N, C-alpha and C positions, 0 to 999 in steps of 0.2 A: 515527525522530525526526530531524528536520531541525534543523541548528543555528539557523536563523532563528527557530524557534518553540519550541525545546527546553524543558527544565525551566524553570519560571518562576523567575527571580532575583528572572525575568520571567514503498420500494415494492410459472332455465332451466325454461324450462318443461319438464315431463316428457313422456313419450310420451303420445299421445292416448288417453283412456280409452275403453272400449267404449261404443257409442252406447246412449242410454236407449231403452227400449221405446217404440213409437209410442203417444202418448196416445190413449185412446178405442178401442183395438183389442180390448179385452176387453168383451163385452156385459154390461150390468147384469143381475143375476139378477131374474126376475119376482117381484114381491111377492104374497103370498097374498091372494085376495079376502076382504073382510071377511064376505061372506055364505056363503062356501063352508064346509061342515062340515069338521071335522078329519079325518073319514074317510067314505067313501061306498061302501057295498058294491055298489051297482049299477054304479058306474063302475069298480070295481076299484081296486086299490092304485095310488097315484100313483107313477110312476117318473120318475127324472131321467135324461135322455139322457146317455150317456157323452161326455165331452169329446173333441174332436178330438185325435189324437196330436200330441205336440210336433213342430213342424216340424223337418225334417232330423234327426229322431231325437234332438234335444237334450233330455235328461230334465229340464233345469233351466228350459226355456223356459216362459213363461206360456201356459196354454191359449188358443188362438185368436190368439196373437201371431205376427206375421210374423217370419221369421228375418232378422236383420240381414245386410246384404251380406257375403259372405266367411265365413259361419259364425256361430256363436253368440257371445254376449258373453264367455264363458269363453275361447274361442279367441283373441279379440282381446286380452283381458287377458294371456293366456299369451304371445302374441307380443310384447306390450310388455315383459313381464318378461324375455323372452329377449333383446330388444334392449338392455335395461339391463345384463344379464349380459355380453353381447358388448362393450358400451362399457366396462364395468368392466375386462374383460380387456385391452382396448387401452390403457386408462389405466395399468394396472399394468405392462404391457410397456413403455410409454413411459417411466415412471419408472425402471424397471430399466435401460433403455438409457441414460438420462441419467446414472444413477449410474456405469455402466460408462465412459461417455465422460469424466466429470469426476473421479471418485474413483480409478479404477485408474491413470491417468497420474500423479495426485498421489502415490499410494502408491509408484509406481515411482520418481518423482523423489526422494521423501523417503528411500527405500532407498539411492538413489545418493549422496545427501548423507552418509548414515551411513557408507557405504563410503569416501567421500572423506575422512572424518575419521580413517581408520585409517593405520597406518604411522608411521614415525619421520621427523621433520624432519632435513634435512641439517645436518651440522656447520657452524658459522659463520653460520647464519641468525639472526643477532641484530641489534641496533641498529647502524646505520652512523653514528650521531651526527647524523642528519638528521630527527629526530622533531619534532612540533609539538603545540601544545595550544590549544584554544579557551578564551579568557578572557571573563568577563562584563563588562558595561558599567560596573560599579562602579569599575574601574581608571582610567577616564578622566572620570568625572562628579563627582569630588570626595569619594567615600565612602572611599577608601583613603588610607593614610598611608605615610610612609617605613618605618615598622615592618612594615607589610604587605608592602612590596616586599622588605624584607630577609628576611622569612619565606618569601616565594615563591622568592627566590633560593636560600635554603638547601634548599628542597624540590627545586629543579630541577638544582642543581649535579651531583649524582651520577647524572644521567640522560642520555639522548641527545637531549634537547629543544634544538632550535636556532632554532625559529620560534614566536613568540607571535602568535596571531590574536586581537586584543583588539576586542571589540564596540564599534564607533564609530558605527554607525547607530542606528536603521534609516533608510534613505533615505525621503524623501517619495515619494508615488506619482508625482510629476512628475519624479523623478530628482534633485532637489536635496537638500542636506544642510546644515541650519543649523549654523553653527560653535558655537552655544550647546549643542549636544548633546554635545560633547567638550571641555569647557573645560580639563580637566587633562591633555590628551594630551601636551603638551610636557614637563610635569613627569614623567609616567610613563615616557616614552621615555628621558629623561635618567637617571632613577633605575635603570632596567633596565640601561642601558649602564654605569652605575657599578658595579652589583652583579654583573652578568653580562656581562662584555665578550665581544663576538662573537655574542651572541644577538640575533636580528633581531626587530623589533616591526612587525607589519603591521596595517593598519586593516581590521577585519572589517566589511564593508558588505553589506547585504541588504535585501530587501523581499519582500512577498507579490506574486506576479504575478497579473494578471487573466486567467488561463488557464482557470480553473474557476469563477469567480464574477465578478460585474460590477465589483467593486472591486479595486484593486491597480495595480501598475506595469505599463504597457503597452509592451513592447519593440518593438511594430510601429510606434510613433510615433517618427519620426526626432528630434523635438525632445526627447523623453524620453531617448533614448540620448545625445544631445548633452549634456544636463544631467548624466547619470551620469558622463560623461567629465570634465566640469568639476568635479564633486564630487571625483573622484579626484585631479585636479590639486591641489585644495585640501588634501586630507589628506596628500599627499606633501609639499606645501610646509610643512605643520605638523611634519614630521620623520619621519613613518612611512617605513619602508624597503620597503614593499610594500602592495599592496591585495588583499585576499582577499574574493571575492564569493560570496555564497550567495543565489541568487534561486530561489524555489520557489512553486508547482510548475512546473517547467520541463519541457515535453514534448519527447520525443525528436524530433530533426529540425528544431528551431526555428532557422531561418536568421537571424532577427533577433538571436538571442543570439550566433551566430558573428560577425555583423557588429560587434556591440558589443565582443566580445573583440578583434577586429582593431584597432579604434580604441583600446581601452585599452592594448593591447600597445605601440602607438607611444608613448603617454604614459609608461608605466612605463619603457620603454627609455630615453627621453629623460632621465628622472630617475635612471637607474641603479638602479631599484627592481625589485621582483618583481611579477609578476601571478600570483595563485593563485586557485583556485576550489574550492568544495565541489561534488562531483559526485554525481548519482543513481547507484543501483546499476545493473548491467548485466543485460540479459535473462538469467535463468537457463535459459530455453528459447528457441529461436529465435522472434522476433516476439511474445514473451510480453506485451510492453507493449501491443501492439495488441489482444490477447485481453482483457487486464485493462481496457483502455479501454472495450471493448464491454460488459463486464459491470458496471463500476463508474463509468465516465466519469472515471476517474483513472488514467492510464497507469502512473505510479510509476517504472517502469524506463526506461533508455535502451537503444537498440540498441548492440551493441558497436562498430559502425561509427561511430555518432554520438559515442560516448565517445572514440574515436580522433580524430575531428575536433576535439573540444574540447581534448584533451590536446596536440595539435600547436600550439595557439595560446597556451598558457600556460607558465609556468615551473614551477608546482606544481599538482597535481590531487589532491585529498583525497576519497576515496570515503567516503560516509556509510554505512558497512557496519554499520548497526544498524537497528532497526525492521524486522525481516525476517520477522515472523510465525512464526518457528520456535519450537516448544514445548519443545525439549530442547537441552541444551548440545551434545551430539554432532551434532545436526542443524544447529544454529547454527554450530558450528565448521566443519562440512563445507561449509556455505554460504559462509562467509568464505574458506575455501580455494579454492572455485570462483570467487568474485568476484576474489580476488587473481590467480588465473591468467588470467581473462578480461581484467582490466585490464592486466596485464603484457604480454599479447600485442599490444596496440594502443597502448601508451604508448611514444613514442620514447625512446631512451636519454637524450636531452638534457633531458627533462622529469622532474622529481622526482615519483614516485608515492608517496602516503601512503594507508594503510588505516586507517579510523576505528576507535577502540576505545570501547566504551560505558562511560563513567565516570558513569553515572547509573542510577537504580533504580526507574523508574516501572513500574507494571503497568497496561496498557491494551491495547486491540486493536492488534495489530501488534508489541507489545513485552512480553516476559515477563522480568522481572529475573532469575528463577532460571535462565533459559536463556541470555540474552545477557550473558555474563560476560566479564571481561577474560581469565582463563585460557583460555577456549574460543576467544575471538577471536585471542589471540596464537598459540595452537597452529594455528589455521586459517591465519593469515597465514604462519607458518613453513612449513606444509605446501604451500601454494600457491606460495610463493617457491621452495621446494626443487624442486618438480616442473617449474617453468616457467623460472626464470631465477635460480638460486641466487646468482649472482655479481653481480646488478644492484647497481650502486653507488648510484645516485640513488633510494633507496628508504627508506621509514620508516613510522611509524605516527603517527596524530594522535589526541589524547586529547580526548574530548568529555564533560564540560565541567568546568572547575575547581571551580565552586561547588557541584556535586552529587557530587563524588568522595568516596570513603571511604578510610580507611587501607588497607583490604583491596585496593582498586583500585590504589593506589600500590604496595603491596607486590608484587602480582601482576605489574604492569608492570616493576618493577625486577628481580624474580627471574626472570621467564620471558622477557623481551625484552631488557632491558638486560644481564641475566645477571650481576648484581652482588649 
């Protein structure tokens, strides 16, 4: 699940048959003369000449019929049946080979994820007080009150949450953002600073990209990127302390996205604000995004190298480590451990890395609520952190999303990650 679209608040003719016998090749039998007697002792008994033997010794051939080229009709039919049997064998062999090519590597990969979920996390691999949470649009459109902010503050105080990504978009497809979309932003920011001093409020901006459909925001257009930058200036002027971008589906290697990040970084630095992004998952196998693109036309993953290019251009990068298609908690946790390690390997120490936790419970293709749980995700995060960079200071988790969370989600986060 991607934050931009998450829980609603918001693709023969058979072998030739044997040729028919040549019409008219069998002579018509002579009809008896009307004047001939039934028997004539002078002429003797009437005898019928024996028919010619069947040509080529084929007992089934019609008397007097020429043999078809290449043998009798039975032989041709038998040859056709043999061809079908041979074709069937090749088809079965092809299917078996395809199963081997696709299923066996998948089973091996899943077994590796299960192994990746074993072991004990290192001591101290808990919150660093740099966690984040995605918040719904209701906080800035007028649906929330001071009492709601007070309740949110009470919920967040005993945690490690330091950044709030509040949904302030979506952007228009041309990159603009009407101010009427976030009329209560200034009120919310002030209320949070009053109730939770030190907690930062960032504007969560996003849109659907026109990468897999004709509609959406087009990063290849310079004027669209310019408009996105202008929209960022406006939300920072409204009081937000950072801009958090989630643009999807974003294909690995997109140079226009990197150019946009370079321009945005200059703006956020000038305002003393943060630039953060929601990031796609990293290839679980080398070049897996290319294989998936060929099969589904939706790459989904980023290469590890591209993830690193993005991470070097931002202050925070949050991996959307959910919607993984994993059917079991152990496999999901092993997957998150792998993703954590892959991300740590290419995220510079100066960039804060956050791993997403699934605070929602949908059941659909790609996401099974019984498998993608907060306890499994936290254990995966801790295992990946332990094996790769246990002492990484600029590290945390990001909770997706406030309006779909349950008490069990919050309890698991506090007990397993905050460790309180």
